[in-house]
C-alpha positions as CSV (number, residue, x, y, z in Angstrom):
1,M,-169.9,67.2,78.2
2,Q,-169.7,64.4,75.6
3,V,-170.7,61.0,77.0
4,A,-170.8,57.8,75.1
5,E,-171.6,54.1,75.7
6,I,-168.5,51.9,75.7
7,S,-167.9,48.2,75.7
8,L,-166.0,46.3,78.3
9,E,-164.6,42.8,78.0
10,G,-167.0,40.3,79.6
11,Q,-170.2,42.5,79.4
12,R,-173.2,40.3,79.2
13,A,-176.4,40.2,77.3
14,D,-178.1,37.1,78.7
15,D,-181.6,38.1,77.6
16,G,-180.4,38.4,74.1
17,S,-180.1,42.2,73.8
18,T,-179.7,44.2,77.0
19,L,-176.1,44.9,77.9
20,F,-175.2,44.3,81.5
21,P,-173.9,46.5,82.9
22,L,-174.4,49.6,80.8
23,C,-171.0,51.5,80.6
24,L,-170.8,55.2,80.0
25,Q,-167.6,57.2,79.5
26,C,-167.1,60.9,79.5
27,E,-165.1,61.6,76.3
28,S,-164.8,65.4,76.4
29,G,-161.9,65.4,79.0
30,G,-160.9,68.2,81.3
31,G,-164.4,68.7,82.7
32,S,-164.9,69.7,86.3
33,V,-166.8,67.7,88.9
34,E,-169.4,70.5,88.8
35,D,-169.8,69.9,85.0
36,A,-170.2,66.1,85.7
37,C,-172.8,66.7,88.4
38,R,-174.7,69.1,86.2
39,W,-174.8,66.5,83.4
40,M,-176.1,63.8,85.8
41,T,-178.8,66.1,87.0
42,E,-179.9,67.1,83.4
43,H,-180.0,63.4,82.4
44,R,-181.2,61.7,85.6
45,D,-184.6,60.7,84.3
46,E,-182.9,59.0,81.3
47,L,-180.3,57.5,83.5
48,D,-182.9,56.1,85.9
49,R,-184.7,54.5,83.0
50,K,-181.5,53.0,81.8
51,L,-180.8,51.7,85.3
52,R,-184.1,49.9,85.4
53,E,-183.5,48.5,81.9
54,H,-179.9,47.4,82.4
55,G,-179.7,46.7,86.1
56,A,-176.4,48.6,86.6
57,V,-174.6,51.6,85.1
58,L,-170.9,52.2,85.2
59,F,-169.6,55.8,84.9
60,R,-166.0,56.2,83.8
61,G,-163.9,59.4,83.2
62,F,-166.3,61.8,85.0
63,G,-163.5,63.5,86.9
64,L,-164.5,62.2,90.4
65,S,-161.5,61.6,92.7
66,T,-162.6,62.1,96.4
67,A,-165.4,61.1,98.8
68,Q,-166.6,64.7,98.5
69,D,-166.8,64.4,94.7
70,F,-168.7,61.2,95.1
71,D,-171.1,62.9,97.6
72,A,-171.8,65.6,95.0
73,A,-172.5,63.1,92.3
74,I,-174.9,61.3,94.5
75,R,-176.8,64.5,95.3
76,A,-177.0,65.3,91.6
77,F,-179.5,62.4,91.2
78,G,-181.8,63.7,93.9
79,Y,-182.7,60.3,95.3
80,P,-183.9,59.9,98.8
81,S,-181.0,58.9,101.1
82,F,-180.7,55.8,103.2
83,T,-177.9,56.3,105.8
84,Y,-175.7,53.5,107.2
85,E,-177.0,54.4,110.7
86,D,-180.6,53.7,109.5
87,S,-179.6,50.4,108.0
88,L,-179.5,46.9,109.5
89,S,-176.3,46.0,107.5
90,N,-174.1,43.2,108.9
91,A,-170.9,44.9,107.8
92,V,-168.6,47.3,109.7
93,R,-168.4,50.6,107.8
94,T,-167.0,54.1,108.4
95,N,-169.0,57.2,107.5
96,L,-167.1,59.8,105.5
97,T,-170.0,62.2,104.7
98,D,-173.7,62.2,105.5
99,L,-174.2,60.0,102.4
100,V,-170.9,58.3,101.9
101,F,-169.4,55.4,103.8
102,T,-166.7,52.8,103.2
103,A,-167.8,49.5,101.5
104,N,-167.5,46.3,103.6
105,E,-164.2,46.6,105.5
106,A,-163.5,42.8,105.7
107,P,-159.8,41.9,105.1
108,P,-158.6,41.6,101.5
109,D,-158.4,37.8,101.6
110,V,-162.2,37.5,102.4
111,T,-164.6,37.0,99.5
112,I,-167.9,38.8,99.8
113,R,-170.4,36.5,98.2
114,L,-173.1,37.7,95.8
115,H,-176.1,39.2,97.5
116,H,-178.8,41.9,97.3
117,E,-178.0,44.6,99.8
118,M,-179.8,44.1,103.1
119,A,-182.3,41.6,101.6
120,Q,-181.7,39.6,104.9
121,T,-183.6,42.3,106.7
122,P,-187.1,43.9,106.5
123,I,-185.5,47.2,105.5
124,Y,-183.4,47.5,102.3
125,P,-182.3,50.2,99.8
126,S,-183.7,50.4,96.2
127,R,-180.4,51.4,94.6
128,L,-176.7,51.5,95.5
129,F,-173.9,53.8,94.5
130,F,-170.3,52.6,94.5
131,F,-167.2,54.7,93.9
132,C,-163.6,53.5,93.4
133,E,-161.4,56.0,95.2
134,Q,-158.4,53.8,94.8
135,A,-158.1,50.6,92.7
136,P,-156.1,47.7,94.2
137,E,-153.0,46.3,92.7
138,T,-154.7,43.0,91.7
139,G,-158.2,41.7,92.1
140,G,-160.9,43.5,94.1
141,E,-163.5,43.5,91.3
142,T,-167.1,43.9,92.3
143,P,-169.1,41.0,90.7
144,L,-172.6,41.8,89.5
145,C,-175.3,39.3,88.6
146,R,-178.7,39.9,87.2
147,S,-181.1,38.1,89.5
148,D,-184.0,38.0,87.0
149,V,-181.8,36.1,84.5
150,L,-180.7,33.8,87.4
151,F,-184.2,33.0,88.5
152,D,-185.3,32.3,85.0
153,R,-182.5,29.7,84.8
154,M,-183.5,28.3,88.2
155,R,-187.1,27.8,87.1
156,R,-185.8,25.8,84.1
157,E,-183.1,23.7,85.8
158,L,-184.3,23.6,89.4
159,P,-188.1,24.0,89.2
160,Q,-188.9,22.5,92.7
161,F,-186.2,24.6,94.4
162,A,-187.3,27.7,92.6
163,A,-191.0,27.0,93.6
164,D,-189.9,26.4,97.3
165,C,-188.1,29.8,97.3
166,E,-191.1,31.6,95.9
167,Q,-193.6,29.9,98.2
168,K,-191.8,29.5,101.5
169,G,-189.5,32.5,101.8
170,L,-186.5,32.4,104.1
171,L,-185.4,32.8,107.7
172,Y,-181.9,34.2,108.4
173,S,-180.0,33.8,111.7
174,H,-176.6,35.2,112.7
175,V,-174.7,36.2,115.8
176,M,-173.8,39.8,116.3
177,P,-170.7,40.6,118.4
178,G,-170.8,42.9,121.5
179,A,-168.3,45.2,119.7
180,D,-167.6,45.9,116.1
181,D,-165.3,43.2,114.6
182,P,-163.7,44.6,111.4
183,E,-162.0,41.3,110.7
184,S,-165.4,39.8,109.7
185,G,-167.5,40.6,106.7
186,M,-170.5,40.5,109.1
187,G,-168.9,42.0,112.2
188,R,-171.2,44.9,113.0
189,S,-172.1,45.0,116.7
190,W,-175.6,44.7,118.0
191,Q,-175.3,48.2,119.5
192,S,-174.5,49.7,116.1
193,T,-177.0,47.6,114.2
194,W,-179.9,48.4,116.5
195,N,-178.7,51.9,117.3
196,A,-179.0,50.9,121.0
197,T,-176.9,51.5,124.1
198,T,-178.7,48.9,126.3
199,R,-180.1,45.4,125.7
200,E,-183.5,46.7,126.5
201,E,-183.3,49.3,123.7
202,A,-182.1,46.6,121.3
203,E,-184.9,44.2,122.3
204,A,-187.5,47.0,121.8
205,R,-186.2,47.5,118.2
206,M,-186.2,43.7,117.5
207,R,-189.7,43.3,118.8
208,E,-190.9,46.1,116.6
209,L,-189.4,44.3,113.5
210,Q,-190.6,40.9,114.6
211,Y,-187.2,39.3,115.2
212,S,-186.5,36.6,117.7
213,W,-183.3,36.6,119.7
214,E,-181.1,35.0,122.3
215,W,-178.4,36.6,124.4
216,L,-175.1,34.6,124.4
217,D,-171.8,34.7,126.2
218,D,-169.3,37.6,125.6
219,D,-172.3,40.0,125.1
220,C,-173.1,38.5,121.7
221,L,-176.6,38.3,120.3
222,R,-178.1,35.6,118.1
223,V,-181.0,37.0,116.0
224,T,-183.5,35.4,113.6
225,T,-185.5,37.4,111.2
226,P,-189.2,37.1,110.5
227,R,-190.1,35.2,107.3
228,L,-188.7,37.2,104.4
229,P,-189.2,36.8,100.7
230,A,-186.7,34.9,98.5
231,V,-188.0,36.5,95.3
232,R,-189.3,39.9,94.2
233,R,-191.8,40.7,91.5
234,L,-190.9,43.9,89.6
235,P,-193.5,46.3,88.1
236,D,-192.5,45.2,84.6
237,G,-193.3,41.6,85.4
238,R,-189.8,40.3,85.9
239,V,-189.1,38.1,89.0
240,T,-185.8,38.4,90.7
241,F,-184.0,36.1,93.1
242,F,-184.0,38.9,95.7
243,N,-182.3,37.6,98.9
244,Q,-179.0,37.0,100.6
245,L,-179.2,33.2,100.2
246,I,-175.9,32.7,98.5
247,A,-174.0,34.9,100.9
248,A,-175.6,33.4,104.0
249,F,-175.2,29.8,102.7
250,S,-171.6,30.1,101.6
251,G,-170.2,33.2,103.2
252,W,-171.6,33.8,106.7
253,K,-168.6,32.3,108.5
254,D,-166.5,33.8,111.2
255,A,-165.6,33.2,114.8
256,R,-169.2,33.4,115.8
257,N,-171.1,32.1,112.8
258,D,-171.5,28.8,110.9
259,P,-173.2,29.0,107.5
260,S,-175.0,25.7,108.2
261,R,-177.0,27.5,110.9
262,S,-177.5,30.8,109.0
263,I,-180.5,30.1,106.8
264,T,-183.6,27.9,106.3
265,F,-186.8,28.1,104.3
266,G,-189.5,30.2,105.9
267,D,-191.1,27.1,107.4
268,G,-187.9,26.1,109.1
269,S,-187.1,23.3,106.6
270,P,-183.5,22.9,105.4
271,L,-182.2,24.0,102.0
272,D,-181.3,21.4,99.4
273,R,-177.5,21.6,99.5
274,Q,-177.1,20.1,96.0
275,A,-179.6,22.7,94.6
276,M,-177.8,25.5,96.4
277,D,-174.5,24.5,95.0
278,R,-175.9,24.6,91.5
279,V,-177.5,28.1,92.2
280,I,-174.1,29.4,93.3
281,D,-172.5,28.0,90.2
282,M,-175.1,29.6,87.9
283,A,-174.8,32.9,89.6
284,E,-171.0,32.9,89.1
285,E,-171.5,31.9,85.4
286,L,-173.8,34.9,85.0
287,A,-171.6,37.4,86.9
288,F,-169.7,40.3,85.4
289,D,-166.7,41.5,87.4
290,V,-166.5,45.3,87.4
291,P,-162.8,46.0,86.6
292,W,-162.4,49.1,88.8
293,Q,-160.3,52.1,87.8
294,S,-159.7,54.9,90.2
295,G,-162.5,57.5,89.7
296,D,-165.1,55.0,88.5
297,M,-168.7,55.2,89.9
298,A,-171.4,52.6,89.6
299,L,-175.1,52.8,90.1
300,V,-176.8,49.5,90.8
301,D,-180.5,48.6,90.9
302,N,-180.7,46.6,94.2
303,Y,-183.9,44.9,93.1
304,V,-182.3,43.6,89.8
305,A,-178.6,43.0,90.5
306,M,-176.7,41.2,93.2
307,H,-173.1,42.3,94.0
308,G,-170.1,41.0,95.9
309,R,-166.4,41.5,96.2
310,R,-163.4,39.5,95.0
311,T,-160.2,39.2,97.0
312,F,-157.4,41.6,96.2
313,T,-153.9,42.7,96.9
314,G,-152.7,46.2,97.7
315,T,-154.9,49.0,98.9
316,R,-158.5,49.0,97.7
317,R,-160.8,51.9,98.7
318,V,-164.3,51.6,97.4
319,L,-167.0,53.8,98.9
320,A,-170.7,53.3,98.9
321,S,-174.0,55.1,99.4
322,L,-177.6,53.8,99.6
323,V,-180.9,55.0,98.2
324,A,-184.1,54.6,100.2
325,S,-186.9,52.4,98.8
């Protein structure tokens, strides 16, 4: 197989040299899924190094077309798996294989704000795979934002807020429904989240993870996390804005949830709204919107890059898989 780096409009190089994301295209044509998977296995150490360097890698033209093809490509990397069942994700998803599930199934007019996957929980993946089985008619891009670049800008423009994030950490609160609500971007039920059939089983799991909770009407459950970090230090010295602060502050809104009650600093003090508005603007300025084509696959370093979802029209089918930490 012949694979080459390609350029896409809007690719970023905010540190002066490193392209974000790295885009690879198979140029040989006519290769099989087996050939693609063999190539990924042969080059996985190099690809993993490039992933750490660039933060995200887009694969285009590798002959993938189905969930089963995507599953095979994931297995070619040999990463440890992190199943949806094992996760504490807020989102309603549908499993298609042991490793593959649908991305957030919120309606097309709902924007999924930038976030690090499951950084609002004590258990999160190290990497994410995305696969575009069907691109929508319009919109539906997956925005990506390098959080190390964002935090560098925060330190320069908002030094006190950046210091507060680093020193205080965060507390997240939200209400889980008694049954899955696919109309919400955070509609996963408490039974599914905690893998529990009774309240007692859910409480045992929450106690283990040091959550606090309150049972509400209609079998809903309000939970609050233990103190979680707002930044993450990487082995190479970079510091990333590793959290779900933007998503919780501006996007955790549905029939049960109000963003104003979703997040505080770890000591319970409120966030500076003006600073948060500026952080959201900066993240959007730094974002690259992945222009999905059917068959595209992306690999994202969850410690480096945030992701989200733009609104869309038509049918959009993007699948996902998680890699354990």
